[in-house]
C-alpha positions, 0 to 999 in steps of 0.5 A: 472497503478493502482490508489490505494487510501489509507484508514488508520484506527485508533480507527475506524476512517479514518486518515493520518499520517506524516512520520509514527508517530502514536502518534503525527502526526495524522489527522482525515479525516473521522469518517466513513471509509466505506463511504470513501471506497465507495467514492473512488470506485465511483471515479475510484479506481482500488484497495483499500489499507487499513491499520489497524494502531492499528493492526500494533502497537498491532501486531494483527488485531484490525479493522478487522470488519470495514475492512470486511465492506469496502470489502463489500462496495467495491464490485468488487474493490479489497481490499488489507490489511496490519497492524498487520498481523503476523500469518496464522490465521490473513491471513485466517480471512482476505481472508475469509472476501473477502480481495484480497491481504494481506500485510505483513510487520513487521514479513516478515522482522523479520522472512523472512521464514514466507513469504516463508511458507505463499507464498506456503499456500496462492499462489497469495495472498501475498504482502510484504510492505517494508517501507524504510527510507534512503534505509533501511527497517523500521518495527513495524509501522515504529517505528524501523529501521532494518539492511536490505536494501529494494532491498535485502529483495525484491529479497528474497521475490520475490523468495518466491512467493509474487505477488508485493512489496509496496515500501514506502518512509516514509520520504515523507509519508504524507509530501506532498513533492512528490513521490520518483519515482527514488527509486521505479524505482530502486527497480523495476529494481531489480525485475520481480514482480511489485512495487507499489509506496507509500509515498509522492504522492502529485499532478497530476505531481506525477502521470505523473512521475510514469506513466513514470516508468511503463515500468520499473516495477512500476505498481501502486501508493498508494495515501493518504493525497493528496486525502483527502486534495484535491491536487489530484482529483482521477477522473482526475487522472483516466482520465490521466491514461486511456488516457496514456494507450490508447496512449501506447497501454495498457501498462500504 
């Protein structure tokens, strides 16, 4: 299972939100997102998850310069980026900067044919992030609810060639109330591509619970506030995953 620390960037700072509220519930954890990326890489991250929160609100990349610096700092650790990526030019810019995977959100939901187009143009590089509240997909930086269910859209995007779905329960995101393993497992059961769980990962028990869903297709966890507040030690989580992987013959 992939352990994927999250770095959310707003105004050039590393922040965390509660329930996706970009105006009222922002906590600044560090003024140097690049240094944060180095810290997580050294602690055993499998991948770095970066969200341009300003870009998500603006509709185009805003913090692309610092994201390029994060990619350079991460070295061989892959970086996946989302937030404000709504055209081919933005995708090309990030891939040219060394980003491994580009995460589509709002435009994927509002114009699903766009996913089919870029899936062909950038094979193996597109992830779709489906942010859900009560099983319905949220868009525009989580400020609006769509009329689409998570499962229906995920199946469509799988057919369009995306390599993974990031499933975020935004009712739990940043709330330190535990990850919604059941919802991510249920989504994974509808797909053959991996599901990466996000939102609410709080402690090592959540990592343990997600490890129990690996065989169902839950392939990773995006971890945010818990790392910054110290309720999860990334190195300890890495040891747990490695131990379980050895015990299971490499499938964890």
